[in-house]
C-alpha positions in Angstrom: -35.9 8.7 -24.2 -32.5 7.8 -25.6 -29.1 9.2 -24.4 -28.3 11.9 -26.9 -24.6 11.7 -25.7 -23.6 7.9 -25.5 -20.2 8.8 -24.4 -21.5 10.5 -21.5 -23.7 7.5 -20.2 -22.3 6.5 -16.6 -20.5 9.7 -16.2 -21.0 12.8 -14.1 -19.0 16.0 -14.7 -16.6 14.2 -16.9 -16.0 11.4 -14.5 -17.3 7.8 -14.4 -20.1 7.5 -11.8 -18.6 4.2 -10.2 -15.1 6.3 -9.8 -17.1 9.1 -7.9 -18.8 6.7 -5.8 -15.8 4.8 -4.9 -14.1 8.1 -3.9 -17.3 9.1 -1.8 -17.3 6.0 -0.2 -13.6 6.3 0.7 -14.2 9.7 2.3 -17.0 8.4 4.6 -14.9 5.6 5.6 -11.7 7.9 6.3 -14.0 10.2 8.3 -15.4 7.2 10.3 -12.0 5.9 10.9 -11.0 9.1 12.6 -14.3 9.6 14.6 -14.5 5.9 15.7 -10.7 5.4 16.3 -9.6 8.6 17.5 -12.6 10.9 18.3 -15.9 10.2 20.4 -16.1 6.4 19.2 -18.8 4.6 17.4 -21.3 5.0 20.0 -21.0 8.6 20.2 -20.9 9.3 16.5 -23.9 10.2 14.4 -24.4 9.9 10.7 -24.4 13.8 10.4 -20.9 13.8 12.2 -19.3 11.5 9.4 -21.0 13.5 6.8 -19.8 16.8 8.1 -16.2 15.2 8.5 -16.3 13.9 5.0 -17.7 17.0 3.6 -20.7 14.9 2.0 -24.5 15.1 2.6 -26.8 12.5 4.4 -28.5 11.7 1.2 -25.0 10.6 -0.2 -24.3 8.5 3.0 -27.5 6.5 2.6 -26.6 5.9 -1.1 -23.5 4.1 0.2 -24.6 2.7 3.6 -27.9 1.5 5.3 -26.6 2.0 8.7 -23.8 3.6 10.8 -23.3 -0.1 11.9 -22.4 -1.0 8.3 -19.5 1.5 8.3 -18.1 0.0 11.5 -18.5 -3.4 10.2 -16.5 -2.4 7.0 -13.8 -0.6 9.1 -13.4 -3.6 11.3 -12.9 -5.9 8.3 -10.4 -3.5 7.0 -8.2 -3.3 9.9 -8.1 -6.9 10.3 -7.1 -7.2 6.6 -4.3 -4.8 7.3 -3.0 -6.7 10.2 -3.4 -9.9 8.1 -1.5 -8.6 5.2 1.4 -7.6 7.5 1.7 -11.3 8.6 1.4 -12.8 5.0 3.9 -10.3 3.9 6.3 -11.7 6.5 5.8 -15.4 5.8 7.9 -15.7 2.9 11.0 -14.3 4.7 10.6 -16.9 7.6 9.5 -20.2 5.9 13.1 -21.7 6.4 13.9 -20.3 9.7 13.5 -22.4 13.0 10.0 -22.5 14.6 11.2 -20.0 17.3 12.3 -17.4 14.7 9.0 -17.9 12.7 6.8 -17.3 15.5 8.9 -14.2 16.6 8.6 -12.6 13.3 5.0 -13.3 12.7 3.9 -12.1 16.2 5.9 -8.9 15.8 4.4 -8.4 12.1 0.9 -9.0 13.6 1.3 -6.2 16.3 2.8 -3.8 13.9 -0.1 -4.3 11.4 -2.8 -4.2 14.1 -1.6 -1.5 16.2 1.0 0.7 14.6 -1.9 3.0 13.8 -4.0 3.5 17.2 -7.1 4.1 15.4 -6.9 0.5 14.0 -6.4 -1.0 17.4 -9.1 1.0 18.9 -11.9 -0.1 16.5 -10.4 -3.8 16.4 -10.2 -4.3 20.2 -12.6 -1.9 21.7 -15.3 0.0 19.4 -16.4 -3.6 18.1 -17.2 -5.1 21.4 -20.8 -5.6 22.3 -22.3 -3.5 19.6 -24.7 -6.1 18.2 -25.0 -9.8 17.4 -24.0 -9.3 13.9 -20.7 -7.4 14.9 -20.1 -10.3 17.6 -20.5 -12.8 14.8 -18.1 -11.0 12.6 -15.5 -10.6 15.2 -15.7 -14.2 16.0 -15.5 -15.1 12.3 -12.2 -13.2 11.9 -10.9 -14.6 15.1 -11.3 -17.9 13.5 -9.2 -16.8 10.5 -6.3 -16.0 13.0 -6.7 -19.4 15.0 -6.5 -21.0 11.5 -3.4 -19.1 10.5 -1.7 -20.2 13.8 -2.8 -23.9 13.6 -1.4 -23.8 10.1 2.0 -22.5 11.3 2.0 -25.3 13.8 1.0 -27.9 11.4 4.0 -27.0 9.5 6.1 -27.3 12.6 5.1 -30.8 13.2 5.7 -31.8 9.6 9.2 -30.6 10.2 9.7 -32.6 13.3 10.0 -29.1 15.3 7.2 -29.8 17.5 5.6 -33.4 18.6 2.3 -34.4 16.9 -0.8 -33.1 18.7 -3.9 -30.9 18.6 -2.7 -27.4 19.2 -5.7 -25.7 18.2 -7.0 -25.1 21.6 -3.6 -23.3 22.4 -4.3 -21.2 19.2 -7.9 -20.2 20.5 -6.2 -19.4 23.9 -3.5 -17.2 22.4 -6.0 -15.3 20.2 -8.1 -14.7 23.2 -5.1 -13.5 25.1 -3.9 -11.1 22.2 -7.6 -9.7 22.1 -7.7 -9.2 25.9 -4.3 -7.9 26.2 -4.7 -5.3 23.4 -8.1 -4.2 24.4 -6.6 -3.3 28.0 -3.7 -1.6 26.3 -6.0 0.5 24.1 -8.1 1.7 27.0 -5.1 2.5 29.1 -5.4 -0.1 31.6 -1.9 -1.6 30.5 1.0 0.8 30.4 3.4 -0.6 28.0 5.1 0.0 24.7 4.1 -2.3 21.6 7.3 -3.8 21.9 6.6 -4.8 25.4 3.3 -6.1 24.3 4.9 -7.9 21.6 7.6 -9.4 24.0 4.8 -10.7 26.4 2.6 -12.3 23.8 5.8 -14.1 22.6 6.7 -15.4 25.8 3.2 -17.1 25.8 3.6 -18.4 22.2 7.1 -19.8 22.4 6.3 -21.2 25.8 3.7 -23.5 24.3 5.0 -24.1 20.8 8.6 -24.5 21.3 9.4 -25.8 24.9 7.6 -29.0 24.0 10.1 -29.5 21.0 13.1 -29.1 23.6 13.9 -25.7 22.0 14.8 -22.8 24.5 12.9 -19.7 23.5 15.4 -17.6 25.5 18.6 -19.0 23.6 
């Protein structure tokens, strides 16, 4: 039967259906961020818990997501995007700086973006681990993005003559592995340190590899 009110097509209670669904999805994700990142964690959260926290029904949940793991996957990408954007925002301000200062600013921007909200850090470094092959693959894919970013920064330093030519990709992979390991231990409480102390330690590692080879003193 033809719609008697064409102006109302795609609308519900005066609002576009797409807008209502986007808001609903946001509420589910915000509820999950709190439960996964500050509450019982992903493994001890049920769909009904998210629905209750979001003030929505399970029917509405399954209109947006197939599984609880889908929510975790989306949040994992989101928290990585926040950290990545913090680094990208810092890049224009350090392009003309020496390599030591560039690494210092970028590492600190990353730590700020990744861990200033403890919920983000818990999801990125703890809750995602060992969930499934799918999540392991997604985690490794995002790790590759960070390795590429570091490798690109070093390639630029090589072009400027700040670092001798060479293959530093192994060092980039090792550094990202160290970041993930240290941040995991910090989130779960095995490392007692401030975020500034975490950033300082990571900088010692990065600068020791990427600046001492050029004769630059990172402590200068």
